[in-house]
C-alpha positions, 0 to 999 in steps of 0.5 A: 594332157597328151593328144592321145589322152585327150582323144581317149577322154573325149571318146569316153565322154561321147560314148557315155553321154546320155544326151550327146551333142551333134559333134559327139553323135558324129564322133560316135559314127566314126568310132562305130565305123572303126568298130566294124573293121575291128570286129572283122579283125577279131573274127579272123584272128579267132578263126586262125586259132580255132582252125589251128592256123596259128600255134598255141604254145605251152609252158611246162607248168600250170597257167591260170589266166585272169582276164576280161572282155572289156578294156579295164575296170573289171577288177582283174588286179585285186582278183590276181592278188587274191588268187596268188595269195590263195596259191601261196597259202597252199605252199605253191611258188607263184609268178605273175605274167602280164603285158605291162600296159603303158610301159615305155620299154619293150621286150621281157623285163622282171618288174619284181623278184624275191627281193622286191621291185626292180623297175619304175612304173614307166618301164614296167607299167603301173599294174606290175608295180602295184602287184609287186607292192601287194605281193612281196616276194612274188616274181612279176614279169612283163612282156608283150609275148607272154610265152617268152615272159613265162620262159624267162620266169621259169628260167630265173625262178623256181616256180610251180605255177604262173598266173597270167594277168589280163590274158584272155585275148592272148591266145598264143599261150595255153592256159589250164584255167581261164577265169574271166572277170566282169564288172557287174555294174557294166559287164559288156562295156556298152555292148559294142566293140572297140573303139565305139564301146569297150568290148575287146571281143564279142560277149560270145567269147565267154564260151571259152571261160572256165568260170565267170567272176562278177565283181562289184556285185553289191553295186549291180543294178540288176544282178539276177538278169545278168546271171541269166544272160551269163547262163546262156553265154557261158553254159556250165561255167560257174559264176563267182560273185565278189565285191570290192572290200575297202581294206585300208587307207594310207598316206601317199607321202609317208605310207602311214596307215589311217583308219577307214573311219576317217572318211566318214562325214569328211569332204573328199576330192576323188582323183582317179585315172582308171577305167571306171571312176564311178565305181571308185566314187561309189566306194567312197560314198559307201564309206561315208565320205561326202564327195566334194568334187571329182577329177577323172583322168584317162586310164593309166594317166601319167600324173605330173606336178601340174596335175597335183597342183590342179588337184590341190586347187580343186580341193581348195575350191570345193573346201575338201578336207582331203584328196583320195585316190586309188592304189593304181593311181598312187603308183603314178603320183608323187606326193606334194610337199605341202597342201592337203594330204593325198590318201590312197584307198586300198581294196581287196576282192571278197568272194560272196558266193561261189568260193567252193566252185572256184576251189574245185577248179583250182585244186587239180592244178596244184597236183600238176605243179613242178617239183 
């Protein structure tokens, strides 16, 4: 594990600990001080846009943003997949724009075109590759400057509409619709700004949202109270309730489909490098799996051969029947040549309330598509 990953992992443990050690308390103070400076920067940046000091640029087609308030874990990728599929089912040619977090290259790059994936995850980011796998034929373009990425997408592909994945804070690009995801199990990342908490900006920023999409509502401890708070934070914005529905299980080595029922009653080692490992663990137990052990790495962790060996050793020690990981982790893994199989759990976003309200927001944008 790199030094940066180790610091991130320790910071996360310090923030989430219910009984912090003296060292963790001291580290929390350091993070809180850094958060104060971060907050001042966020407020100054927000003012620069509202005052018109900084320019917001428009693309010549509708742009729908799927964003969030916290760092990772809210379910943006399954939401983006579901949204693109909805648009394609209505005959629209859709492209996806995203930053490509964790990529080693810079500038604008085409992660996937109508022929398939065009870059390794190290070059375009794990989320871009995952989107390309789940949305074959859909152009996926990465770049820190989403306006430039959008221009490149429209130059290369005959697109009607663009979906901006994880762009709520990227205010340089005009959006026709801002959909903000909140994880109902931890909607405000501990209630503190980065780096003390997981908030990218204050919860009051939800006033910019056209709709709030709550994920994992089936796991939420106090959903009614959260909804009342959101009514105050984002008055008038529809609240769309969703859940993560397990939809498949594949073998990392060969991609062969396995039945979800295979997990029931089996001892499983859960391996993940995502922002919200407990939600993944809960999904496994809801499927009837017995959690024999858990290995949690930092979000976007680049797995190496030693990490796979470590997982295999942990599985042996805990007498696990199999190792299970997430789709996003699978992008960053290589299947072992021997040992226990590594199975990949696929999840889809399912709307349980508010589908009509979301459709009413989306329909006007279909008429404004490029011809």
